[in-house]
C-alpha positions, 0 to 999 in steps of 0.5 A: 805241760809240753803245750806251755813249754812250746808257747815259751820256745814261740815266745822266745824265738818271736823276740829274737826276731823282733830283735834281730829284724827292725822294721823298715820303711816299707813295713811302717808305712804298710802298717799305715795304710792298713790302718788309715782303711780302718773304719775308725780312721777312714771316717776321721779325716782330722786324725788320719792326716795327723797320723800320716804327718807323725809317721813321715816324721819318725821315718825323717827322724825329725823331732823337732817338726813335733812340737804343736805350733808345727803340727798345727801348721802342717797339719790343721792350717793353723798358721796366723798366730797359733797360740797352743795355750788358746787353741787345744786343736792339736791336743785334742785329736791327738788324744782321739787318735791315742784312743783309736790307736789302742782300741783298734790294736787291742781288737780287730788289729790285735793280729796285725803285724806292726802295731804303732800307738802314740806315746801318752805324753808328747806326739812320739810315734811307738812302732814295734813289730807284733812278735807273736804274728811274726813268730806264728807267720798269720795275721789271724786274730786269736780266738776264744774256745766256746763255753762249754755247754751243758744238757740243761742250762742253768738255774737262776733262782727268780729275784723277789721284788718289792710288790711280792715278797718271798716267804722269808722275807714275810715273816720279819714284816709280818714282825715288824708291822705287828709290833708297829701296830703295838706301839701305834696302839699304846701311843694312841690309848694313852691319851684316849685313857687321860681324856676319859679320866678327865672327863669323868673328873669334870662331870663329877664336878659339874653334878656337886655344884649343881647339888650344892647349888641347889640346896642352897636354893632351897634353903632360902625359899620361904616356909610353904603352907602346910599341905594338910588343910584345917578343919573347922570345928562342927557346930551342933 
């Protein structure tokens, strides 16, 4: 509780400092030089020139110099027939600069005494004092406490791969396989049983036809001689 109260007092003092001490031109230019030496801006000359131009306009208080044609002429040498509708060079580089500034002050530049941002709409700079840095009187970035270490690492259950299902998955898969095999067996047995019945009916019909034909043929044949040979009477 005491720590939280001290933090509230420090923030309140910082707000008072920020309200009573407006930023001077020297502080803003020093912040600009620190930004231009940052890696993200040091390797991007176009957005570096745009940032320096916007800082000069901010210090000179000349908002008329923030139109796209004026910026295109002063920063990107686009004076001859520049049309902002067909040439988005100012908007593209302003978007890049906006993202670079946001990432810088959210990371390595979080503890810098002066923060510079580009407004989300238009080309006006938002320059303000970092009240926490002013209250602390330090430029070191905030550090996070290391995670608590335990004697034993946390145990993580290995995820079962599709090729090697766990014991919990084996029973449902076995039941599903048995049910699938039963349905397949029923589908296969039905045509086989029907085929056997049809084959038997065809065989009986053929036998009936053959028997009828045999009987009819036998009735049409001429009478055959008696198999018993006639014996002539014996003469005395």
